[in-house]
C-alpha positions in Angstrom: 22.5 16.5 -9.3 20.5 13.6 -10.1 17.0 12.5 -8.9 16.8 9.4 -7.2 14.0 7.0 -8.3 11.8 6.1 -5.3 12.1 2.5 -4.3 10.0 0.2 -2.3 12.0 0.1 0.9 10.3 -2.1 3.1 6.9 -4.1 3.6 5.4 -4.5 7.0 4.9 -7.9 8.5 1.1 -7.2 7.8 1.7 -6.7 4.2 4.0 -9.5 3.8 1.8 -12.0 5.5 -1.3 -10.8 3.3 0.5 -11.2 0.1 1.9 -14.6 1.2 -1.7 -16.0 2.1 -3.3 -14.4 -1.3 -4.5 -16.3 -4.3 -2.3 -16.2 -7.3 -4.4 -13.6 -9.3 -4.7 -11.2 -6.4 -0.8 -11.5 -5.9 -0.3 -10.3 -9.4 -2.5 -7.4 -9.1 -0.9 -6.5 -5.8 2.5 -6.7 -7.6 1.4 -4.4 -10.4 0.0 -1.9 -7.9 3.2 -1.8 -5.9 5.2 -1.3 -9.3 2.9 1.4 -10.0 3.6 3.0 -6.6 7.4 2.7 -7.1 7.1 4.5 -10.5 4.5 7.2 -9.3 4.3 7.4 -5.5 1.6 10.4 -5.8 -0.7 7.9 -7.2 -2.8 7.2 -4.0 -5.1 9.4 -2.2 -3.5 11.4 0.8 -5.3 10.6 4.2 -6.0 13.4 6.7 -6.3 13.4 10.4 -4.7 11.0 12.4 -3.6 9.2 9.3 -1.8 12.2 8.1 1.1 11.3 5.7 -0.1 8.1 4.8 -1.4 7.5 1.1 -3.8 4.8 -0.2 -4.4 3.2 -3.4 -7.0 0.8 -4.5 -6.8 -2.7 -6.2 -9.9 -4.2 -7.6 -10.0 -7.9 -8.4 -13.3 -9.9 -9.1 -15.4 -7.1 -7.9 -13.6 -7.0 -4.6 -11.8 -4.0 -3.6 -8.5 -4.1 -1.8 -6.3 -1.1 -0.3 -2.8 -0.5 -0.2 -1.4 2.0 2.5 2.1 3.4 2.3 4.1 6.2 3.4 5.8 8.5 0.6 9.4 9.4 0.7 12.8 8.5 -0.8 12.1 4.8 0.4 8.5 4.1 0.4 7.3 1.7 3.2 4.1 -0.4 2.7 2.1 -0.3 5.9 -0.9 -2.5 5.2 -2.6 -4.5 2.4 -6.1 -5.7 2.9 -9.7 -5.7 2.0 -11.8 -2.6 2.2 -13.7 -4.0 5.2 -12.3 -2.5 8.5 -9.1 -1.4 6.5 -9.0 2.1 8.0 -9.5 0.7 11.6 -6.4 -1.7 11.2 -4.4 1.0 9.6 -5.0 3.3 12.5 -4.0 0.6 15.0 -0.8 0.1 13.2 0.1 3.7 13.0 -0.4 4.4 16.6 
């Protein structure tokens, strides 16, 4: 029995839009973070409450913090990428 390496299955429209509109240094940092999630999905912090089952990892560039929210499983799904400000409010709206 072989273990299957987790893959980034899909990115939500919110995540794709954020990556597309980001500056090149931020795109690079996000790509590195997504690759880290791909190799070790347990990397992020597990959320509780109404966001149970979602993990969040941080990306910092130029003293600005960004978050990447994803679900863990055989195929990881990136839910949201964005700045820390109002991130969890947007994430709750997406997860409803």
